[in-house]
Structures are given as C-alpha cells and as structure tokens.
DSSP file (Angstrom, degrees, kcal/mol; ACC not computed):
  #  RESIDUE AA STRUCTURE BP1 BP2  ACC     N-H-->O    O-->H-N    N-H-->O    O-->H-N    TCO  KAPPA ALPHA  PHI   PSI    X-CA   Y-CA   Z-CA
    1    1 A X              0   0    0      0, 0.0     2,-0.0     0, 0.0     0, 0.0   0.000 360.0 360.0 360.0 144.2   12.0   20.8   19.1
    2    2 A X        -     0   0    0      1,-0.1     2,-0.5     2,-0.0     0, 0.0  -0.329 360.0-145.0 -72.8 150.0   10.1   19.8   16.0
    3    3 A X        -     0   0    0     55,-0.1     2,-0.4     2,-0.0    -1,-0.1  -0.965  12.2-158.4-111.9 124.4   11.1   16.9   13.8
    4    4 A X        +     0   0    0     -2,-0.5    54,-4.0    55,-0.0     2,-0.3  -0.892  18.6 166.1-108.2 135.9   10.5   17.4   10.1
    5    5 A X  E     -A   57   0A   0     -2,-0.4     2,-0.4    52,-0.3    52,-0.2  -0.988  14.7-166.2-151.7 133.6   10.2   14.3    7.9
    6    6 A X  E     -A   56   0A   0     50,-3.0    50,-2.1    -2,-0.3     2,-0.4  -0.946   0.7-167.6-123.5 146.3    9.0   13.7    4.3
    7    7 A X  E     -A   55   0A   0     -2,-0.4     2,-0.4    48,-0.2    48,-0.2  -0.994   4.2-172.8-131.5 138.3    8.2   10.5    2.5
    8    8 A X  E     -A   54   0A   0     46,-2.6    46,-2.5    -2,-0.4     2,-0.4  -0.984   5.3-177.4-131.2 142.5    7.6   10.1   -1.3
    9    9 A X  E     -A   53   0A   0     -2,-0.4     2,-0.4    44,-0.2    44,-0.2  -0.961   4.6-171.6-139.8 120.4    6.4    7.0   -3.2
   10   10 A X  E     -A   52   0A   0     42,-2.4    42,-1.9    -2,-0.4     2,-0.4  -0.958   7.1-172.7-113.7 129.9    6.1    7.1   -7.0
   11   11 A X  E     +A   51   0A   0     -2,-0.4     2,-0.3    40,-0.2    40,-0.2  -0.938  13.4 179.3-124.6 141.2    4.5    4.1   -8.7
   12   12 A X  E     -A   50   0A   0     38,-1.9    38,-2.4    -2,-0.4     2,-0.2  -0.784  15.6-162.2-142.0  99.4    4.2    3.4  -12.5
   13   13 A X  E     -A   49   0A   0     -2,-0.3     2,-0.5    36,-0.2    36,-0.3  -0.577  10.1-166.7 -82.8 145.0    2.4    0.1  -13.3
   14   14 A X  E     +A   48   0A   0     34,-3.4    34,-2.3    -2,-0.2     2,-0.2  -0.931  32.5 155.5-126.7 103.6    2.7   -1.6  -16.6
   15   15 A X  E     -A   47   0A   0     -2,-0.5     2,-0.4    32,-0.2    32,-0.2  -0.776  40.2-138.2-132.3 167.8    0.0   -4.2  -16.7
   16   16 A X  E     -A   46   0A   0     30,-2.5    30,-1.8    -2,-0.2     2,-0.3  -0.991  25.0-158.5-127.5 136.2   -2.3   -6.3  -19.0
   17   17 A X  E     -A   45   0A   0     -2,-0.4     2,-0.4    28,-0.2    28,-0.2  -0.829  13.4-153.5-117.0 154.1   -6.0   -6.9  -18.1
   18   18 A X  E     -A   44   0A   0     26,-2.5    26,-1.8    -2,-0.3     2,-0.4  -0.998  22.3-161.1-120.2 128.0   -8.6   -9.5  -19.0
   19   19 A X  E     -A   43   0A   0     -2,-0.4     2,-0.5    24,-0.2    24,-0.2  -0.914  11.7-156.7-118.2 141.1  -12.2   -8.1  -18.8
   20   20 A X  E     -A   42   0A   0     22,-3.7    22,-2.2    -2,-0.4     2,-0.8  -0.970   5.0-160.0-112.2 124.1  -15.5  -10.0  -18.6
   21   21 A X    >   -     0   0    0     -2,-0.5     3,-1.7    20,-0.2    20,-0.2  -0.825   5.7-172.6-105.2  91.1  -18.6   -8.1  -19.8
   22   22 A X  T 3  S+     0   0    0     -2,-0.8    -1,-0.2    18,-0.3    19,-0.1   0.825  86.2  36.4 -56.7 -34.7  -21.5  -10.0  -18.2
   23   23 A X  T 3  S-     0   0    0     17,-0.5    -1,-0.3     1,-0.3    18,-0.1   0.324 110.7-121.8-102.3  11.2  -24.1   -8.0  -20.1
   24   24 A X    <   -     0   0    0     -3,-1.7    -1,-0.3    16,-0.2    16,-0.2  -0.116  20.9 -93.3  76.4 179.8  -22.3   -7.7  -23.5
   25   25 A X  S    S+     0   0    0      1,-0.1    12,-1.4    14,-0.1     2,-0.3   0.715  96.0  40.2-105.1 -30.6  -21.3   -4.5  -25.3
   26   26 A X  E     -E   36   0B   0     10,-0.2     2,-0.4     8,-0.0    10,-0.2  -0.837  59.8-147.4-124.5 158.4  -24.2   -3.9  -27.7
   27   27 A X  E     -E   35   0B   0      8,-2.4     8,-2.4    -2,-0.3     2,-0.4  -0.975  27.2-119.6-119.8 140.5  -28.0   -4.1  -27.8
   28   28 A X  E     -E   34   0B   0     -2,-0.4     6,-0.2     6,-0.2     2,-0.2  -0.652  28.7-159.2 -79.1 127.0  -30.0   -5.1  -30.8
   29   29 A X    >   -     0   0    0      4,-3.6     3,-1.6    -2,-0.4     4,-0.3  -0.648  36.1 -79.0 -99.9 159.5  -32.4   -2.4  -32.0
   30   30 A X  T 3  S+     0   0    0      1,-0.2     3,-0.4    -2,-0.2    -1,-0.1  -0.338 121.0  39.9 -51.4 137.0  -35.5   -2.9  -34.2
   31   31 A X  T 3  S-     0   0    0      1,-0.2    -1,-0.2    -3,-0.1    -3,-0.0   0.395 128.6 -82.5  97.4  -0.8  -34.3   -3.1  -37.8
   32   32 A X  S <  S+     0   0    0     -3,-1.6     2,-0.2     1,-0.3    -1,-0.2   0.484  84.7 142.8  87.0   1.6  -31.2   -5.3  -36.9
   33   33 A X        -     0   0    0     -3,-0.4    -4,-3.6    -4,-0.3     2,-0.6  -0.505  43.3-141.8 -78.9 147.8  -28.9   -2.3  -35.9
   34   34 A X  E     -E   28   0B   0     -6,-0.2     2,-0.3    -2,-0.2    -6,-0.2  -0.941  19.8-171.6-106.1 121.1  -26.6   -2.8  -32.9
   35   35 A X  E     -E   27   0B   0     -8,-2.4    -8,-2.4    -2,-0.6     2,-0.0  -0.859  27.2-107.3-112.0 149.3  -26.2    0.3  -30.7
   36   36 A X  E     -E   26   0B   0     -2,-0.3     2,-0.3   -10,-0.2   -10,-0.2  -0.361  38.5-172.0 -67.4 151.7  -23.7    0.7  -27.9
   37   37 A X        -     0   0    0    -12,-1.4     2,-0.2   -13,-0.1    55,-0.1  -0.866  39.3 -70.1-136.0 171.0  -25.0    0.5  -24.3
   38   38 A X        -     0   0    0     -2,-0.3     2,-0.5    55,-0.1    55,-0.2  -0.467  54.9-151.8 -63.2 130.9  -23.6    1.2  -20.9
   39   39 A X  E     - B   0  92A   0     53,-2.3    53,-2.7    -2,-0.2     2,-0.4  -0.949  12.8-164.5-117.4 124.0  -21.2   -1.7  -20.2
   40   40 A X  E     - B   0  91A   0     -2,-0.5   -17,-0.5    51,-0.2     2,-0.3  -0.897  20.5-177.4 -98.0 133.0  -20.3   -3.0  -16.7
   41   41 A X  E     - B   0  90A   0     49,-2.2    49,-2.4    -2,-0.4     2,-0.3  -0.968  20.8-161.3-136.1 153.4  -17.2   -5.2  -16.6
   42   42 A X  E     +AB  20  89A   0    -22,-2.2   -22,-3.7    -2,-0.3     2,-0.3  -0.909  26.8 152.2-120.0 152.3  -15.2   -7.2  -14.2
   43   43 A X  E     -AB  19  88A   0     45,-2.4    45,-2.4    -2,-0.3     2,-0.3  -0.982  30.2-143.4-166.5 179.4  -11.6   -8.2  -14.7
   44   44 A X  E     +AB  18  87A   0    -26,-1.8   -26,-2.5    -2,-0.3     2,-0.3  -0.960  21.4 171.7-148.8 160.2   -8.2   -9.2  -13.4
   45   45 A X  E     -AB  17  86A   0     41,-2.3    41,-2.1    -2,-0.3     2,-0.3  -0.958  16.2-149.2-161.4 176.7   -4.6   -8.6  -14.6
   46   46 A X  E     +AB  16  85A   0    -30,-1.8   -30,-2.5    -2,-0.3     2,-0.3  -0.954  30.3 118.2-150.8 164.1   -0.9   -8.8  -13.9
   47   47 A X  E     -AB  15  84A   0     37,-1.9    37,-2.6    -2,-0.3     2,-0.3  -0.974  55.2 -57.1 168.9-154.3    2.2   -6.9  -14.8
   48   48 A X  E     -AB  14  83A   0    -34,-2.3   -34,-3.4    -2,-0.3     2,-0.5  -0.932  31.1-151.5-122.9 144.5    5.1   -5.1  -13.3
   49   49 A X  E     -AB  13  82A   0     33,-2.8    33,-2.4    -2,-0.3     2,-0.5  -0.978   8.0-154.0-116.1 122.1    5.2   -2.0  -11.0
   50   50 A X  E     -AB  12  81A   0    -38,-2.4   -38,-1.9    -2,-0.5     2,-0.3  -0.835  25.5-178.1 -92.7 126.7    8.1    0.3  -11.2
   51   51 A X  E     -AB  11  80A   0     29,-2.7    29,-2.2    -2,-0.5     2,-0.3  -0.909  24.7-167.1-132.9 157.8    8.6    2.1   -8.0
   52   52 A X  E     -AB  10  79A   0    -42,-1.9   -42,-2.4    -2,-0.3     2,-0.4  -0.974  11.8-169.7-141.2 125.9   10.7    4.8   -6.3
   53   53 A X  E     +AB   9  78A   0     25,-3.4    25,-2.3    -2,-0.3     2,-0.4  -0.954   5.9 178.4-122.8 133.7   10.7    5.5   -2.5
   54   54 A X  E     -AB   8  77A   0    -46,-2.5   -46,-2.6    -2,-0.4     2,-0.4  -0.995  10.6-177.1-136.8 140.5   12.3    8.3   -0.6
   55   55 A X  E     +AB   7  76A   0     21,-2.9    21,-3.3    -2,-0.4     2,-0.3  -0.997  17.0 163.4-129.5 134.4   12.6    9.5    3.0
   56   56 A X  E     +AB   6  75A   0    -50,-2.1   -50,-3.0    -2,-0.4     2,-0.4  -0.993  29.7  50.6-150.8 151.7   14.3   12.6    4.0
   57   57 A X  E    S-AB   5  74A   0     17,-2.4    17,-2.6    -2,-0.3     2,-0.4  -0.990  90.4  -4.3 133.3-140.1   14.5   14.9    7.0
   58   58 A X  E     - B   0  73A   0    -54,-4.0     2,-0.3    -2,-0.4    15,-0.2  -0.759  58.3-171.3 -99.5 140.7   15.0   14.4   10.7
   59   59 A X  E     - B   0  72A   0     13,-3.0    13,-2.5    -2,-0.4     2,-0.5  -0.952  23.2-124.2-129.4 146.3   15.3   10.8   12.1
   60   60 A X  E     - B   0  71A   0     -2,-0.3     2,-0.3    11,-0.2    11,-0.2  -0.834  24.5-146.5 -91.9 127.5   15.4    9.6   15.7
   61   61 A X  E     -     0   0A   0      9,-2.9     8,-4.2    -2,-0.5     9,-0.4  -0.738  13.0-154.3 -91.7 140.6   18.6    7.5   16.4
   62   62 A X  E     - B   0  68A   0     -2,-0.3     6,-0.2     6,-0.3     2,-0.1  -0.922  10.4-128.0-117.2 140.0   18.1    4.6   18.9
   63   63 A X    >   -     0   0    0      4,-3.2     3,-2.5    -2,-0.4     6,-0.1  -0.354  39.0 -96.4 -74.8 165.3   20.7    3.1   21.1
   64   64 A X  T 3  S+     0   0    0      1,-0.3    -1,-0.1     2,-0.1    -2,-0.0   0.757 125.6  58.8 -57.7 -26.1   21.2   -0.7   21.1
   65   65 A X  T 3  S-     0   0    0      2,-0.1    -1,-0.3     1,-0.0     3,-0.1   0.472 121.7-106.5 -84.4   1.1   19.0   -1.0   24.2
   66   66 A X  S <  S+     0   0    0     -3,-2.5     2,-0.2     1,-0.3    -2,-0.1   0.410  77.2 131.1  95.4  -3.1   16.1    0.7   22.3
   67   67 A X        -     0   0    0      1,-0.1    -4,-3.2    -5,-0.0    -1,-0.3  -0.606  68.5 -96.6 -84.3 145.8   16.2    4.1   24.0
   68   68 A X  E     -B   62   0A   0     -6,-0.2    -6,-0.3    -2,-0.2    -1,-0.1  -0.312  38.3-177.1 -59.8 142.1   16.3    7.3   21.9
   69   69 A X  E     -     0   0A   0     -8,-4.2     2,-0.2     1,-0.5    -7,-0.2   0.099  51.3 -61.7-131.3  22.2   19.8    8.5   21.4
   70   70 A X  E     -     0   0A   0     -9,-0.4    -9,-2.9    -7,-0.0    -1,-0.5  -0.635  53.1 -82.4 124.4 174.6   19.4   11.8   19.5
   71   71 A X  E     -B   60   0A   0    -11,-0.2     2,-0.3    -2,-0.2   -11,-0.2  -0.964  36.8-176.4-123.3 141.3   18.2   13.2   16.2
   72   72 A X  E     -B   59   0A   0    -13,-2.5   -13,-3.0    -2,-0.4     2,-0.4  -0.954  23.2-125.4-134.1 153.9   20.0   13.2   12.9
   73   73 A X  E     +B   58   0A   0     -2,-0.3     2,-0.3   -15,-0.2   -15,-0.2  -0.821  47.5 135.1 -97.5 136.5   19.3   14.7    9.5
   74   74 A X  E     -B   57   0A   0    -17,-2.6   -17,-2.4    -2,-0.4     2,-0.3  -0.973  41.3-131.5-165.2 175.2   19.4   12.3    6.6
   75   75 A X  E     -B   56   0A   0     -2,-0.3     2,-0.4   -19,-0.2   -19,-0.3  -0.995  16.8-174.7-144.6 142.0   17.9   11.0    3.4
   76   76 A X  E     +B   55   0A   0    -21,-3.3   -21,-2.9    -2,-0.3     2,-0.3  -0.974   8.5 171.2-133.4 143.0   17.3    7.5    2.2
   77   77 A X  E     +B   54   0A   0     -2,-0.4    40,-1.8   -23,-0.2     2,-0.3  -0.988   6.9 170.0-150.5 160.6   16.0    6.2   -1.1
   78   78 A X  E     -B   53   0A   0    -25,-2.3   -25,-3.4    -2,-0.3     2,-0.3  -0.958   7.2-170.4-162.1 161.0   15.4    3.0   -3.1
   79   79 A X  E     +B   52   0A   0     -2,-0.3     2,-0.3   -27,-0.3   -27,-0.2  -0.949  15.2 141.8-148.9 167.0   13.7    1.9   -6.2
   80   80 A X  E     -B   51   0A   0    -29,-2.2   -29,-2.7    -2,-0.3     2,-0.4  -0.983  43.1 -92.6 180.0-172.2   12.8   -1.3   -8.0
   81   81 A X  E     -B   50   0A   0     -2,-0.3     2,-0.3   -31,-0.2   -31,-0.2  -0.999  35.7-173.3-130.7 133.3   10.4   -3.3  -10.0
   82   82 A X  E     -B   49   0A   0    -33,-2.4   -33,-2.8    -2,-0.4     2,-0.2  -0.940  28.2-109.4-129.5 149.0    7.8   -5.6   -8.4
   83   83 A X  E     -B   48   0A   0     -2,-0.3    28,-0.5    28,-0.3     2,-0.4  -0.532  37.9-157.6 -73.4 142.6    5.3   -8.2   -9.8
   84   84 A X  E     -B   47   0A   0    -37,-2.6   -37,-1.9    -2,-0.2     2,-0.3  -0.975  17.9-176.0-127.7 137.7    1.7   -7.1   -9.6
   85   85 A X  E     +BC  46 109A   0     24,-1.5    24,-3.4    -2,-0.4     2,-0.3  -0.965  19.3 173.4-122.1 144.5   -1.6   -8.9   -9.6
   86   86 A X  E     -BC  45 108A   0    -41,-2.1   -41,-2.3    -2,-0.3     2,-0.3  -0.997  26.0-148.5-151.3 157.4   -4.9   -6.9   -9.5
   87   87 A X  E     -BC  44 107A   0     20,-2.0    20,-2.3    -2,-0.3     2,-0.3  -0.869  25.8-176.8-114.2 154.4   -8.7   -7.2   -9.7
   88   88 A X  E     -BC  43 106A   0    -45,-2.4   -45,-2.4    -2,-0.3     2,-0.3  -0.977  19.8-165.1-150.6 161.5  -10.9   -4.5  -11.2
   89   89 A X  E     +BC  42 105A   0     16,-2.2    16,-2.7    -2,-0.3     2,-0.3  -0.980  23.4 166.0-142.2 144.7  -14.5   -3.4  -11.9
   90   90 A X  E     -BC  41 104A   0    -49,-2.4   -49,-2.2    -2,-0.3     2,-0.4  -0.952  28.8-135.8-156.3 176.3  -15.6   -0.7  -14.3
   91   91 A X  E     -BC  40 103A   0     12,-2.7    12,-2.2    -2,-0.3     2,-0.5  -0.999   9.3-160.9-139.1 129.6  -18.3    1.1  -16.2
   92   92 A X  E     -BC  39 102A   0    -53,-2.7   -53,-2.3    -2,-0.4     2,-0.6  -0.964   7.6-163.8-110.0 124.1  -18.1    2.4  -19.8
   93   93 A X  E     - C   0 101A   0      8,-3.2     8,-3.1    -2,-0.5     2,-0.1  -0.949  23.5-125.8-111.1 117.4  -20.8    5.0  -20.7
   94   94 A X  E     + C   0 100A   0     -2,-0.6     6,-0.3     6,-0.2     3,-0.1  -0.412  31.4 173.9 -68.0 133.7  -21.2    5.4  -24.5
   95   95 A X  S    S-     0   0    0      4,-2.9     2,-0.3     1,-0.4     5,-0.2   0.644  75.8 -16.2-102.7 -28.4  -20.8    9.0  -25.8
   96   96 A X  S    S-     0   0    0      3,-1.7    -1,-0.4     0, 0.0     3,-0.1  -0.845  90.2 -75.1-156.5-173.4  -21.0    7.9  -29.5
   97   97 A X  S    S+     0   0    0     -2,-0.3     3,-0.0     1,-0.2    -3,-0.0   0.783 131.7  23.4 -68.5 -26.4  -20.6    4.6  -31.4
   98   98 A X  S    S+     0   0    0      1,-0.1    42,-3.3   -62,-0.0     2,-0.4   0.410 112.6  74.1-121.0   1.2  -16.8    4.5  -30.9
   99   99 A X  E     + D   0 139A   0     40,-0.2    -4,-2.9    -3,-0.1    -3,-1.7  -0.954  53.4 179.6-122.8 136.7  -16.2    6.8  -27.9
  100  100 A X  E     -CD  94 138A   0     38,-2.6    38,-2.3    -2,-0.4     2,-0.5  -0.973  28.6-132.1-132.3 147.2  -16.9    5.9  -24.2
  101  101 A X  E     -CD  93 137A   0     -8,-3.1    -8,-3.2    -2,-0.3     2,-0.4  -0.863  36.2-153.9 -91.9 133.2  -16.5    7.7  -20.9
  102  102 A X  E     +CD  92 136A   0     34,-3.7    34,-2.3    -2,-0.5     2,-0.4  -0.910  21.3 179.9-121.5 134.6  -14.7    5.2  -18.6
  103  103 A X  E     +CD  91 135A   0    -12,-2.2   -12,-2.7    -2,-0.4     2,-0.4  -0.999  15.4 173.9-130.1 130.4  -14.7    4.8  -14.8
  104  104 A X  E     -CD  90 134A   0     30,-2.5    30,-3.4    -2,-0.4     2,-0.4  -0.999  20.0-163.0-143.5 142.6  -12.7    2.0  -13.1
  105  105 A X  E     +CD  89 133A   0    -16,-2.7   -16,-2.2    -2,-0.4     2,-0.3  -0.946  18.2 179.7-117.6 141.0  -11.8    0.8   -9.6
  106  106 A X  E     -CD  88 132A   0     26,-2.6    26,-2.5    -2,-0.4     2,-0.5  -0.991  21.7-152.8-143.8 150.9   -8.9   -1.6   -9.1
  107  107 A X  E     -CD  87 131A   0    -20,-2.3   -20,-2.0    -2,-0.3     2,-0.3  -0.994  21.9-159.0-123.9 122.5   -7.2   -3.3   -6.1
  108  108 A X  E     -CD  86 130A   0     22,-2.6    22,-1.5    -2,-0.5     2,-0.6  -0.775  12.7-152.7-104.9 146.1   -3.6   -4.2   -6.6
  109  109 A X  E     +C   85   0A   0    -24,-3.4   -24,-1.5    -2,-0.3     2,-0.4  -0.941  35.1 148.2-115.0 103.7   -1.5   -6.7   -4.8
  110  110 A X        +     0   0    0     -2,-0.6    18,-2.0   -26,-0.2    19,-1.2  -0.986  13.4 169.3-142.9 126.3    2.2   -5.7   -4.9
  111  111 A X  E     +F  127   0C   0    -28,-0.5     2,-0.3    -2,-0.4   -28,-0.3  -0.979   4.3 159.4-134.2 149.4    4.9   -6.3   -2.3
  112  112 A X  E     -F  126   0C   0     14,-1.7    14,-3.2    -2,-0.3     2,-0.4  -0.918  35.2-107.3-154.6 176.3    8.7   -5.8   -2.4
  113  113 A X  E     -F  125   0C   0     -2,-0.3     2,-0.3    12,-0.3    12,-0.2  -0.914  27.7-122.1-114.7 140.0   11.6   -5.4    0.0
  114  114 A X        +     0   0    0     10,-3.0    10,-0.5    -2,-0.4     2,-0.1  -0.628  45.2 147.2 -78.5 141.3   13.6   -2.2    0.6
  115  115 A X    >   +     0   0    0     -2,-0.3     3,-2.9     8,-0.1     4,-0.4  -0.059  36.6  72.8-135.0-122.0   17.3   -2.4   -0.1
  116  116 A X  G >  S+     0   0    0      1,-0.3     3,-1.7     2,-0.2   -38,-0.2  -0.010 119.2   1.8  42.5-125.6   19.5    0.4   -1.3
  117  117 A X  G 3  S+     0   0    0    -40,-1.8     3,-0.4     1,-0.3    -1,-0.3   0.646 134.3  60.7 -65.9 -14.1   20.1    3.1    1.4
  118  118 A X  G X  S+     0   0    0     -3,-2.9     3,-2.1   -41,-0.3    -1,-0.3   0.432  72.2 101.0 -91.3   1.1   18.0    0.9    3.7
  119  119 A X  T <  S+     0   0    0     -3,-1.7    -1,-0.2    -4,-0.4    -2,-0.1   0.765  72.9  61.5 -60.6 -27.8   20.4   -2.1    3.5
  120  120 A X  T 3  S+     0   0    0     -3,-0.4    -1,-0.3    -4,-0.2     2,-0.2   0.630 100.6  68.9 -74.5 -12.7   22.0   -1.3    6.8
  121  121 A X  S <  S-     0   0    0     -3,-2.1     3,-0.1     1,-0.1     2,-0.1  -0.530 108.4 -78.4 -92.1 166.6   18.5   -1.8    8.4
  122  122 A X        -     0   0    0     -2,-0.2    -1,-0.1     1,-0.1     2,-0.1  -0.432  65.7 -86.8 -59.8 140.9   16.7   -5.1    8.6
  123  123 A X        -     0   0    0     -4,-0.1     2,-0.5    -2,-0.1    -1,-0.1  -0.326  53.5-156.1 -52.0 119.1   15.2   -5.9    5.3
  124  124 A X        -     0   0    0    -10,-0.5   -10,-3.0    -2,-0.1     2,-0.2  -0.869   9.1-131.1-106.6 132.4   11.8   -4.2    5.4
  125  125 A X  E     -F  113   0C   0     -2,-0.5     2,-0.5   -12,-0.2   -12,-0.3  -0.515  18.1-156.9 -72.2 145.6    8.8   -5.2    3.3
  126  126 A X  E     -F  112   0C   0    -14,-3.2   -14,-1.7    -2,-0.2     2,-0.8  -0.989   7.4-145.6-126.7 126.4    7.1   -2.4    1.5
  127  127 A X  E     +F  111   0C   0     -2,-0.5   -16,-0.2   -16,-0.2   -14,-0.0  -0.810  22.8 171.5 -93.3 113.4    3.4   -2.8    0.5
  128  128 A X        +     0   0    0    -18,-2.0   -17,-0.2    -2,-0.8    -1,-0.1   0.399  48.9  93.2-100.3  -0.9    2.9   -1.0   -2.8
  129  129 A X        +     0   0    0    -19,-1.2     2,-0.3   -22,-0.1   -20,-0.2  -0.118  41.6 110.0 -84.3-176.2   -0.6   -2.3   -3.5
  130  130 A X  E     -D  108   0A   0    -22,-1.5   -22,-2.6     2,-0.0     2,-0.3  -0.901  63.7 -38.7 142.4-167.7   -4.0   -0.8   -2.6
  131  131 A X  E     +D  107   0A   0     -2,-0.3     2,-0.3   -24,-0.2   -24,-0.2  -0.676  47.1 178.6 -94.4 140.4   -7.1    0.8   -4.2
  132  132 A X  E     -D  106   0A   0    -26,-2.5   -26,-2.6    -2,-0.3     2,-0.4  -0.991  14.0-152.2-138.9 151.6   -7.0    3.1   -7.1
  133  133 A X  E     -D  105   0A   0     -2,-0.3     2,-0.4   -28,-0.2   -28,-0.2  -0.960  14.0-169.3-124.5 138.0   -9.8    4.9   -9.0
  134  134 A X  E     -D  104   0A   0    -30,-3.4   -30,-2.5    -2,-0.4     2,-0.4  -0.972  10.7-176.4-132.2 141.6   -9.5    5.9  -12.7
  135  135 A X  E     +D  103   0A   0     -2,-0.4     2,-0.3   -32,-0.2   -32,-0.2  -0.995  31.2 111.1-132.7 141.6  -11.7    8.1  -15.0
  136  136 A X  E     -D  102   0A   0    -34,-2.3   -34,-3.7    -2,-0.4     2,-0.3  -0.961  56.4 -73.4-179.6-165.2  -10.9    8.6  -18.7
  137  137 A X  E     -D  101   0A   0     -2,-0.3     2,-0.4   -36,-0.2   -36,-0.2  -0.844  26.8-158.9-115.4 149.5  -12.0    8.0  -22.3
  138  138 A X  E     -D  100   0A   0    -38,-2.3   -38,-2.6    -2,-0.3     2,-0.4  -0.983   8.2-158.8-126.3 146.4  -11.8    4.8  -24.4
  139  139 A X  E     -D   99   0A   0     -2,-0.4     2,-0.5   -40,-0.2   -40,-0.2  -0.980   0.6-159.6-127.3 132.5  -11.9    4.9  -28.2
  140  140 A X              0   0    0    -42,-3.3    -2,-0.0    -2,-0.4     0, 0.0  -0.938 360.0 360.0-114.8 129.7  -12.9    2.0  -30.4
  141  141 A X              0   0    0     -2,-0.5    -1,-0.1     0, 0.0   -43,-0.0   0.342 360.0 360.0-139.4 360.0  -11.8    1.9  -34.1
C-alpha cells in the first residue's frame, strides 16, 4: 500500500554583506565624466536564518530490534533561528546612472538541531545551507 509523506522547509535569512569590487564601479570618460559600468563583485556576510520545518503523512514505525513494525499517520514540526555565514559573487549591469540589474549567487553555511516535535528522537542535525541564485534591481540615490 502506498505511503504518502510531505516535507516543508521555509527559510528567511536576515544578513549583512561586505562586497569587494575588484574593477571598481565607474569608468572615467573623456571630459572627466564618470559613467557606470558593469560591476563584478565578491563578498561575504553573516546573519541569522529564521526557519520552519514540517513533516506530515505516513511514517514507518520500527521495533527496538530495527525491524519495521507498522505504519502510522502523523505530523511533526519545529522552528528556530540559526547563525549563518555565506560567500557570494555577483554582477551589476547598469540600466541608467542610478539603476542596475543585479544577478547574484551565494553559498550559505547554516546548521541547527531539530527539537520540538522531534525531541523524542535522537537530536538530529538539520543542514539549512546551500546554494541560492538571486536576480533583481538595485537603486543608487
């Protein structure tokens, strides 16, 4: 018989970045004017990640000897806040003097332990980090 199981993980990072622009932000044009140019940047940052984890559906129950002992329906959840470190690289493409199209990739390092409904189980580590890609706009005023 089929076993149905769903898992949800919601993350909301709140971080601060430091960026290094190896090629600078502007190029000097003849006549002394500074015009925006495509900017490549590298960076790192830190902050807090607010997370919520849920599992619900059918679970396999195991006997103390490790053998399957039946199926039960249930739901488990936990949430928390974890410290985050990350590295990033990005590209800003100028659309005007004060507006840029932004593309960024980042790798985050975030770990925490499950508790809550999972407290009757052995404390399990949860890896909340990984790769993310971002596209958007930046405005300078």
